[in-house]
C-alpha positions, 0 to 999 in steps of 0.5 A: 500500500502506498504511504505518504507522511509529509504534508509537503508531498505534491499530491497532498498539496493537490488535495489541499488545493481541492479543499480550498477550491470548494464548489469551484472544483469538480472533485471534493474530499469527504470524511468518515466511513459512513459517508464514504460507504454511502458514496460507494453504495450509491455509485459515486466515483471514488478516486482516492481513499486516505487512511490515517496510520493510527486509524482503527475503524472499518475500511471500505472494500474498494474494487481492485482497479482505479482507486488509489488507497494511501496510508497517511500520517495524522498530520496529513489527515489533520491538514485535509480534514474539515473538523478539529477532530478528524475521523482518520479516513477520507476519500476524494470523489467526483462531484455529480454534475447538476443539470437544470430543471429541464433535466428533471421531467415527470410529475411529483413534488419539487422543492425549490430552495431560494438562497437557503444558506445554512448547510445544515438546513440544505442537507436536512432538506435533501435527506428528508426529500429522499425519505418522502419521495420528492421528485427533485430538489432545485437549488436556486440562487446563493444556496449552500453548496451541496458538497460543503462538508457540513451539508454532506454530513447532514444529508447522511448520503442522500445527496448521492441519490436524491435528484438535485438540480441547479438554477441560478435564478429562483424566479426563472426556476418558478417560471420554468416549472409553471411552463411545464404545467406545475402549480408553484406555491411559496412558503410565506406569511401572507393574508391570502395564503392557503393552509397546508393540508386544506387543498388538493395537491396537483400531480405536478407541483412545487414549493419554494422555501426561502432564505432563513432571514429574508424568506422567499425573494420578492421576484420569485414570490411574484411568479408563484401561483400562490402562497402556503402557510403551515397551521401553528398554535401558540405564539410561534410566528415561523419555523426553521427552513428545514422544519418547514420544508419537512412538514410540507414534504410530508404533507404533500409527498410523504403522506400519500406513500404512507397511505398506500 
């Protein structure tokens, strides 16, 4: 097995550059046996596996060809890790190339994220979308990067399987879905908003979840067919973005599956 102990090794420098590049790179580093196993199980292209010389946990079974397996020193893992407490095993994977909404097709529930910026929220929404059979999650505007380490950990592997698409402009994304025959609703506090659970869900529909602080953008809101609110008791005015999305997905996409 190949062994690298120096942080100044040329290949380690390349991997450190990948870490710094973030969403600008076509590849990324993932950490931990759970995420690596999920990536492998989901058919993600794994380029390299890095295992710390002091790592005592489970190691993934890799095919004989095409995957570079390297034993590295703890300082190397510390350099590449995203956390202060490295798990001792990392992998370099190829990112999925997200297409636009046009690549989605088919009826179902779509969730549009309009500048949802918290990686934990984005990751939780993606994980919930897979659990409830959501047709696709559409990342719009300045959403947190799907391949951000915190986002990926929050998805628990769902990012490798759940259909995800990207549209740079949320209002344009709404227009595209409406042109395809979808009814599109924004999750927003509005006097004319429909109460979730009190209307029939069309075969093709979408719900827009807005930024944690600002909500759905005015531009996207204008393009929607209407707004929807989640009935709540007490004095709570709003819910966390991931919780709101989860309730909407359960009511519109998840419950029919449960009732079958």
